[in-house]
Backbone bond lengths (Angstrom), bond angles and torsions (degrees), N, CA, C in turn:
res aa  C-N    CA-C-N  psi(-1)  N-CA   C-N-CA  omega(-1)  CA-C   N-CA-C  phi
1 M - - - 1.502 - - 1.490 111.67 -
2 A 1.321 119.52 156.72 1.447 122.76 -179.99 1.531 114.30 -95.23
3 N 1.394 106.12 153.84 1.494 113.42 169.15 1.538 107.91 -93.79
4 I 1.286 114.43 122.62 1.461 116.76 -171.12 1.576 108.16 -124.97
5 L 1.302 114.97 128.81 1.445 124.52 -177.98 1.587 104.96 -110.00
6 V 1.376 110.12 124.28 1.524 118.47 175.74 1.508 107.39 -111.45
7 V 1.215 115.01 109.52 1.546 119.36 -178.00 1.476 114.12 -97.10
8 G 1.313 115.12 129.19 1.456 124.61 -178.63 1.508 110.62 -124.38
9 P 1.311 117.39 132.99 1.499 118.03 175.16 1.521 113.37 -61.51
10 H 1.328 115.13 -31.54 1.482 123.18 -177.41 1.456 111.63 -132.66
11 P 1.300 119.48 149.58 1.500 115.03 169.30 1.478 113.35 -61.21
12 D 1.276 116.09 131.10 1.485 128.85 -179.03 1.546 112.15 103.95
13 D 1.300 119.32 -10.88 1.429 122.30 -177.43 1.556 106.42 -70.21
14 Q 1.285 118.79 -38.18 1.400 120.97 -175.54 1.546 107.43 -70.00
15 E 1.325 116.10 -49.50 1.436 117.95 178.94 1.556 115.10 -55.66
16 L 1.362 112.71 -48.47 1.534 117.83 -177.91 1.571 106.30 -66.45
17 G 1.261 118.66 -40.51 1.427 117.31 -175.93 1.608 116.80 -75.38
18 M 1.271 113.52 -33.59 1.494 113.58 -175.91 1.537 109.67 -153.69
19 G 1.296 119.10 36.16 1.452 120.56 -177.07 1.484 114.84 -59.18
20 G 1.260 116.75 -38.39 1.504 122.56 174.95 1.506 112.12 -63.45
21 A 1.331 113.64 -45.47 1.490 112.77 177.50 1.543 115.29 -68.77
22 I 1.382 114.84 -32.45 1.483 118.45 172.13 1.526 112.14 -56.09
23 A 1.333 116.96 -50.22 1.383 123.72 -179.55 1.499 111.50 -61.08
24 R 1.307 115.82 -40.23 1.525 119.53 177.13 1.522 111.73 -64.73
25 L 1.349 115.89 -48.42 1.397 122.23 178.37 1.549 111.36 -55.58
26 V 1.239 116.83 -49.29 1.544 122.97 178.24 1.609 106.91 -60.33
27 G 1.326 114.09 -45.43 1.504 118.95 -176.06 1.589 107.35 -65.08
28 D 1.287 118.04 -26.03 1.441 119.66 -179.69 1.517 113.02 -86.81
29 G 1.361 115.42 2.23 1.522 122.44 175.63 1.504 114.73 99.21
30 H 1.387 116.75 2.60 1.506 117.55 -179.33 1.516 112.72 -70.34
31 D 1.290 120.17 149.49 1.441 120.04 168.14 1.448 112.01 -91.90
32 V 1.332 113.80 110.67 1.484 122.28 -170.60 1.525 106.79 -108.11
33 L 1.334 115.29 126.72 1.438 123.77 176.77 1.482 109.01 -119.29
34 L 1.302 116.97 124.06 1.465 124.60 178.78 1.561 106.86 -93.64
35 L 1.380 116.79 126.78 1.420 118.62 176.77 1.507 109.93 -116.85
36 D 1.381 115.17 117.39 1.388 120.37 175.27 1.632 108.57 -91.54
37 M 1.305 112.94 121.72 1.408 115.71 -177.88 1.522 115.03 -74.79
38 T 1.440 116.91 -34.27 1.345 124.38 178.07 1.539 109.68 -124.31
39 S 1.336 118.94 176.41 1.522 120.47 175.28 1.547 105.75 -86.59
40 G 1.298 119.85 -16.08 1.459 124.52 -177.56 1.505 109.56 80.13
41 E 1.321 120.53 4.88 1.461 121.74 -179.64 1.532 108.64 -100.82
42 P 1.328 119.29 156.93 1.428 126.00 -3.08 1.572 113.38 -78.99
43 T 1.194 116.41 152.80 1.516 125.92 175.41 1.479 113.16 -126.48
44 P 1.245 121.68 157.89 1.510 118.90 -176.91 1.493 109.62 -70.56
45 Y 1.372 112.94 -22.53 1.587 111.90 -177.59 1.497 107.96 -121.76
46 G 1.372 117.98 146.92 1.391 121.66 177.20 1.474 112.61 83.63
47 D 1.340 113.90 -161.67 1.512 123.88 -176.48 1.597 107.23 -157.92
48 P 1.265 112.08 162.09 1.535 115.40 -175.81 1.485 111.40 -59.67
49 E 1.163 123.00 -33.73 1.507 122.28 -177.86 1.590 113.55 -75.50
50 T 1.389 114.28 -35.76 1.501 117.05 170.32 1.562 110.34 -68.94
51 R 1.221 117.92 -40.01 1.515 121.52 -178.31 1.509 107.01 -63.48
52 K 1.352 119.96 -40.32 1.519 124.55 -172.80 1.621 101.51 -70.96
53 K 1.321 121.77 -46.42 1.365 122.23 175.78 1.476 116.56 -58.94
54 E 1.289 115.60 -40.75 1.481 117.59 178.62 1.507 112.07 -69.19
55 A 1.297 120.25 -35.53 1.433 123.31 177.83 1.511 110.06 -66.51
56 A 1.322 116.63 -38.79 1.459 119.69 -176.63 1.619 106.82 -69.54
57 A 1.357 115.44 -40.15 1.457 120.51 179.64 1.510 109.00 -61.82
58 A 1.317 117.25 -44.94 1.526 122.59 -174.68 1.633 108.59 -67.11
59 A 1.300 114.50 -33.99 1.518 117.09 177.73 1.566 107.84 -70.24
60 K 1.278 115.19 -40.15 1.406 119.32 -177.68 1.632 111.03 -66.89
61 I 1.315 114.49 -41.10 1.518 114.64 176.03 1.477 110.81 -64.74
62 L 1.283 116.30 -38.35 1.582 117.76 -179.98 1.497 110.46 -77.85
63 G 1.293 121.50 -11.05 1.460 122.37 -178.08 1.439 115.80 77.15
64 A 1.377 117.34 17.02 1.520 119.69 177.16 1.528 108.10 -102.15
65 R 1.371 111.28 167.34 1.411 118.71 171.16 1.595 109.83 -97.11
66 R 1.258 117.33 159.57 1.439 118.90 -175.97 1.577 108.60 -135.10
67 T 1.349 113.40 141.96 1.488 120.60 172.05 1.487 107.42 -138.84
68 A 1.320 118.61 164.59 1.422 124.08 -179.53 1.537 113.19 -140.88
69 L 1.285 112.76 148.57 1.498 121.25 169.55 1.531 105.86 -104.94
70 D 1.260 122.03 177.29 1.376 121.95 -170.59 1.608 109.36 -124.82
71 L 1.361 114.72 44.74 1.484 117.92 -179.17 1.499 105.78 -72.26
72 P 1.288 119.13 159.78 1.453 122.77 -179.30 1.568 113.31 -76.70
73 N 1.281 115.16 120.25 1.433 120.32 174.63 1.488 111.37 -57.57
74 R 1.424 112.07 133.53 1.508 119.01 179.03 1.579 109.48 77.16
75 W 1.194 118.87 -0.60 1.449 119.06 -179.09 1.554 112.62 -142.30
76 V 1.279 115.37 32.26 1.494 122.06 176.00 1.468 109.78 -57.79
77 Q 1.206 122.52 121.29 1.486 128.11 176.03 1.520 110.91 -113.97
78 H 1.361 115.57 144.45 1.471 124.14 175.88 1.536 103.83 -81.82
79 T 1.319 116.41 95.97 1.554 122.77 -179.43 1.528 107.89 -129.57
80 I 1.296 108.08 163.03 1.527 118.45 179.06 1.483 109.10 -58.04
81 D 1.347 111.79 -45.18 1.572 117.27 -178.71 1.472 109.58 -57.42
82 A 1.362 118.67 -49.88 1.573 120.63 178.51 1.422 112.39 -54.97
83 R 1.407 113.86 -46.62 1.462 115.93 -177.72 1.472 111.13 -64.06
84 K 1.328 122.55 -38.17 1.403 124.45 174.95 1.460 113.77 -58.92
85 Q 1.355 119.07 -48.75 1.393 122.00 174.60 1.493 116.77 -55.66
86 V 1.252 118.68 -44.58 1.486 123.37 173.50 1.484 113.32 -64.60
87 A 1.361 115.09 -43.41 1.486 117.74 177.77 1.570 111.49 -59.73
88 A 1.366 117.55 -35.63 1.430 121.35 177.58 1.526 111.14 -64.78
89 V 1.280 118.99 -40.77 1.414 122.46 172.41 1.495 117.57 -61.87
90 I 1.313 113.48 -43.92 1.467 118.94 176.65 1.552 110.14 -62.77
91 R 1.340 113.08 -43.27 1.621 115.22 -176.77 1.541 103.00 -66.24
92 E 1.336 123.21 -48.62 1.429 123.58 -170.78 1.578 108.01 -61.35
93 H 1.244 113.84 -48.93 1.490 118.96 179.95 1.540 117.66 -72.40
94 Q 1.419 111.42 -16.87 1.420 118.71 -177.58 1.518 110.62 59.21
95 S 1.341 118.30 42.23 1.482 126.73 -172.26 1.496 105.16 -61.62
96 Q 1.319 114.89 132.92 1.566 124.14 174.09 1.458 108.41 -106.06
97 I 1.343 122.69 -27.28 1.460 124.89 179.83 1.472 109.91 -131.17
98 L 1.304 118.81 131.83 1.448 124.73 -176.90 1.541 109.94 -118.22
99 F 1.301 116.78 133.63 1.441 122.45 170.64 1.543 108.60 -111.95
100 V 1.306 122.56 132.81 1.422 127.56 178.95 1.546 107.20 -134.01
101 P 1.353 112.89 168.54 1.465 116.86 175.62 1.586 111.21 -64.46
102 F 1.298 113.48 163.53 1.486 119.81 177.10 1.458 106.23 -64.34
103 F 1.390 121.40 136.26 1.382 125.93 -171.81 1.579 113.13 -70.87
104 E 1.254 115.61 -15.99 1.571 120.12 178.78 1.600 108.69 -110.62
105 D 1.292 116.80 22.22 1.451 123.06 174.63 1.569 107.66 -53.47
106 A 1.325 114.02 146.69 1.428 118.03 177.67 1.457 115.26 -71.31
107 H 1.340 122.67 -30.03 1.409 123.31 -177.67 1.538 112.95 -80.42
108 P 1.318 116.94 127.82 1.515 117.65 -176.16 1.546 114.29 -61.04
109 D 1.352 119.29 -36.95 1.487 118.97 175.21 1.504 109.93 -57.40
110 H 1.395 122.35 -41.05 1.360 124.78 -178.78 1.593 113.39 -66.16
111 R 1.242 114.56 -40.40 1.524 118.58 175.53 1.546 109.87 -65.55
112 A 1.310 113.95 -44.51 1.499 118.57 179.72 1.576 111.67 -60.88
113 V 1.321 113.75 -44.06 1.440 113.23 178.21 1.501 117.27 -64.14
114 T 1.326 116.39 -35.63 1.415 122.60 178.42 1.642 109.26 -61.05
115 R 1.350 113.44 -47.12 1.487 119.76 172.64 1.526 115.84 -57.57
116 I 1.250 113.03 -45.31 1.533 120.33 176.99 1.493 108.77 -55.61
117 V 1.305 116.75 -58.24 1.504 121.29 -176.78 1.455 110.61 -60.46
118 E 1.270 117.62 -48.41 1.548 117.25 177.92 1.558 114.44 -55.77
119 D 1.325 114.65 -35.80 1.452 115.13 178.80 1.561 111.05 -83.24
120 A 1.277 118.29 -21.31 1.459 121.35 -178.89 1.560 112.45 -80.91
121 R 1.351 119.71 -22.29 1.362 117.87 -171.39 1.444 114.34 -78.88
């Protein structure tokens, strides 16, 4: 089975974008790790602690593991430091398959995350 890394700029992006596929991959026996690049905060609703609990609950429901970096929400930048942080996750997890946001996504954080991961792999 494969080690699969699903990278989301914000907690919930992975579930919204490919939750069904994540559940299927886990069900098929793959090791799926969800990587949140930011905390997703601040948002108009909720708070950081609630969002963290919801993200953990979603990962548990899907059967995936979850980890997070601490890049600034709404200000994700394609930097060497960000690439190094992602590369460290890829190395530690020994990811064989990577899923990232669509490279032409409208949200600037999503586009930046895709570039970061592409350069970190």
